[in-house]
N, C-alpha and C positions, 0 to 999 in steps of 0.2 A: 769633401770642402777643403779648398786649398787652404785657407786661412788657420784650419785646425792643424794640417800637417806643418805650416811654417811655425806656427806656435809651439809644436812638439818639438821639432828640431831646435829652435830657440831656447826652451828649458833645457834640453839634453845639452846644447853648447855652454848654459850658464853653469849647469853642474859640473860640467867637466872641469870647468875653471875652480869651482868651488873644492872639488875632489882634489885637484893639483894641488892647491895651496894647503889643505889639511892633510894631505899625505894619504887620502883614501883611494882604493881601487877605481879604476875608470870604468864607465859602463856607456856602451853604444845602443843606437836604436836598432831594434830587433828587423833586420831587412826581410828576410825569408818569411817570419811571423807576420810583417806588415801587409807584405804582398798577398799572401795567402788570406788574410782577412779582408782585404779589398775585393778580391777575386770572389770571396764566397758571397758580399753582400751585391754583385750584379745580378741584374735580372736580364736573361736571355731567353729567346725565343726557343721552344723544344721541337718544334716540328720544322724541318728545313729539307730542300731538295738535296739529294746525294752530292756531295762534293761542296755544298754551299755552307759557308760557316755560319753559325748562329747570330741572329741580329741582337744588338745591344737594345734592351727596352727601359733600362733605367735602374735605380739605386734602391735597395732596401734602407730607407733612411731610419737609422736607430743607433743609439750610443750604449745600448746595454752589453753587448760583447765586449767592446773596448773596456768598459768599465770593470766587468769580470775578468777579464784577462789579465790586467795589471793588479787587480785586488788578491787573484790567486798567486800571482808572482810575488806580492808581499807576503802572503801568508806561507809560501814556501819555505820562508826562512824558519818557521816554526815547525815545520813537518819534516825535517831532515832525517829524524828517527825513522820515518814511513817510507821517505823517498828512496833511502839507500838500498832499500829490498828491491828496487825497480833493476833489472839485468840490463846492463849498457847496450847490448846489441838492440834490445827494444827501443831505446831513447834514439840510437843512431838511425834505426830503421823509421822511426816516427820522422826525424829531421830529414832523412834522405826523401820519404814519400813528400814531406811538404815542400822540400826543395825543387823536386821532380815536377811537381803539379804545378807550382808557380812559375813554371818556364814559358809555359802556353801563353802566346800573345806578347811576349816580349820580343821587340824588334831585332835585338842582336842574337838571340837564338834562332829566330826565323831565318835570317841571313845566313847563320852557319849551316843550316839544313839546305840552303841553296846550293853549296857545293857539290852535293852529291844527287841532285834533283836534274833530269832532263828539263829542258825548256818548256815542252808541251806539258808537263806536270806541274809547272810552277804555278802557285796560287795568285789570284790578282791583287798582289801588293801594290799599294799606291806608288812608292818610290819606284818601282819597275816600270812604271808608264812614263817616268820623266827622266831616269838616270839609266845610263848603259850598264850593263851587266858587270862587265869588267871593273867599272868604277865602283859599283856595290860590294863587289868581292874585295878590291884593294881597301876600301874602307873598313870591311869587316876584318881583314889581315892587319891593319893597323891596330885596330880596337884589340884582338886577340893578342897581338903582340904586348901591348901595355899591360893587358890583364895577367899574362902570363909572367912578366918583368917584376909586376907587383907582387905577385904570389912567391916569386923566388926570392925577393928581398924579404918579405914578411917571415918566411921560414929559414932564413940564415941567419947568421950573426950581426948581419947589417940591419937587423929588423928596428933598430932605433931611429934609423933615417926615411922608416915608411911614411911618416906624416909628410915629410919634405917630397918624397916621390908623389904622392898624390897631389901636393900642390904643382909639381911639374907637369901635370897632365893639362892644367891650364895653358901653359906654354904650348906643348904639343898640339892642343886643340887649335891654337892660333896659328901654328904652321900649316895646319891643313888647309888654311885659305891660299896657300900657294900652289895645292895639288888639286884641290877642287874649287868649282866656282861657287858663288855665294847662291845661286839658285838649285844647285846639287846637295849643299850641304842643309838647305832649307826642308828638303825632302828627306834625306838621312838622317839629320840630328836635329829635330824638332820637339819642343815641348806639346804639341797637340797631336793628341793622340789619331792612329792611323785611321781608324774607323770614321772618326770625325771628318779628317781631311778627305776622304773617300766619298762620305756622304756630300759634302759640300760640292766636290768636283763633280759628281754625278748629277746632281740637282743643277749645275751651272750648265752642264752639257745638255741633259734635257730641255732646259730652258732656250738653249741656243737653237736646238734642232725644232722646236715648237715656233720661234720665232722665223727660222727660215722656211718652215712648212707654210707658215702665214703669208710670207712674203711671195711664195710661187703659188699662192692660191689653192693649195692642197687642203681639203677638208678630212679630217680622220673621224669616220663614223663608227663609234664602238659597236661591236657586235653583240648579238642577244646572247646574255649571260656573262658577258665580260665587260668590267668597266675600269 
């Protein structure tokens, strides 16, 4: 539910202001944790043809896991005497697994894989139907450069300007309007999930083909055992 995420980010923003005024440590939304949690709630088809991606079926609608996650995070303050015995490599391994498993389905990661993938083995991504491959690679390189720049600033002595550099990404995004057309950016940088856009386009193409078939007087008779 989008309104739930908006409320969560609003509360985080308010608490950051309160923590700043009171001199308390800042806290941020756990991105990897959130993505992993959302992915775990997805319902997908179990059986699919070789090379075909599982179909999205829906969401397991519940609020129990979210409540338990933050309840346990709060209880961890009183469990430090026990948690200190957990080896750090174990924690790093858990975080690494969560981060790697949450990369599946992220468009930026999929576009990075396209650099070393022959054209005949490329999946049927919706943006590859409408944007030339060289423009896709250019958009990916710009994104990767911004990510590397932010990481370098964050790990250097200039980390204090990190929030300003994040704000600068807004202006970089506006500059992309001079490199890409609005139509290309609508496919490469859109809020609508790719599976939904592909579903809408496939439905429109199927409807268009059926209209053409009716105009040409072609009658499609289903074979026995096929519907």
